[in-house]
C-alpha positions in Angstrom: -0.1 -0.1 0.0 2.7 2.2 0.6 4.9 1.7 -2.5 1.1 2.5 -4.4 0.7 5.7 -2.7 4.3 6.7 -3.0 4.4 5.8 -7.2 1.3 8.1 -7.1 2.8 11.0 -5.5 5.5 10.7 -7.7 4.0 10.6 -11.0 1.7 13.7 -9.7 5.0 15.4 -8.7 6.6 14.5 -12.4 3.4 15.9 -13.9 3.5 18.8 -12.5 7.0 19.8 -13.8 6.8 18.2 -17.2 5.3 21.4 -18.7 7.6 23.8 -17.4 10.4 21.4 -18.5 9.2 21.3 -22.0 7.9 24.7 -22.6 10.4 27.2 -24.0 10.2 31.1 -23.2 10.6 33.5 -25.3 14.3 34.5 -23.6 14.9 30.9 -24.2 14.4 30.9 -27.7 16.1 34.4 -28.4 19.2 32.3 -26.4 19.1 29.8 -28.9 18.9 32.1 -32.0 21.6 34.1 -30.7 24.1 31.4 -29.6 23.9 30.1 -33.1 24.1 33.4 -34.9 27.2 33.2 -32.7 29.2 29.9 -33.6 31.5 31.3 -36.1 32.8 34.2 -33.2 35.3 33.4 -30.2 36.3 34.8 -27.1 35.2 38.6 -26.1 33.7 39.5 -30.1 31.8 36.6 -29.2 30.7 38.1 -25.3 30.4 41.4 -27.1 28.3 39.8 -30.2 26.0 37.8 -27.5 25.1 40.7 -25.0 24.4 43.2 -27.8 21.9 40.1 -29.3 20.2 39.3 -26.0 19.6 42.9 -25.3 17.9 43.5 -28.2 14.9 44.8 -28.8 12.0 42.4 -30.7 11.2 43.2 -34.3 8.2 45.8 -34.6 6.1 43.0 -36.1 6.6 41.0 -33.4 6.1 44.2 -30.5 2.7 44.0 -32.2 -0.3 42.6 -30.4 -2.4 39.9 -32.2 -5.6 41.7 -34.1 -7.4 40.2 -31.3 -5.2 42.9 -28.6 -5.3 45.2 -30.9 -9.5 45.8 -31.1 -9.3 44.8 -27.5 -7.0 48.3 -27.3 -9.0 50.1 -29.8 -12.7 49.5 -27.9 -10.8 50.0 -23.9 -9.8 53.5 -25.6 -12.7 54.0 -27.0 -14.8 53.3 -23.7 -12.5 55.6 -21.8 -13.1 58.4 -24.1 -17.3 58.1 -23.2 -15.9 57.8 -19.5 -18.1 54.9 -19.8 -18.1 52.7 -16.0 -19.5 49.6 -14.6 -22.3 47.6 -16.3 -22.6 50.3 -19.0 -19.0 50.0 -20.0 -19.4 45.8 -19.8 -21.8 46.3 -21.8 -20.1 48.4 -25.1 -17.0 46.4 -24.3 -19.2 43.1 -25.7 -20.4 44.8 -28.2 -17.2 46.5 -29.8 -15.0 43.8 -29.2 -18.0 41.7 -31.3 -18.6 43.7 -34.3 
């Protein structure tokens, strides 16, 4: 019985770690790209390149949000300009985002 409980506990623990272990963050992806680009560089040149590459801002296309995010920003701005509050704002945002 103890072995069964232990094995269930270990399985649950391992399952909780799996998504974190396999999901690559944006920073990790950036590190891979910079590292691949710096393959032919050595020493101080490589350090300088990596520092520059890793601190670079994302391209304008990446910085821009998805169409849904852009729509949300526009509706939110319009609701703010109209000074809508509470239920009135919720109703406006709902119709704005649908249409």
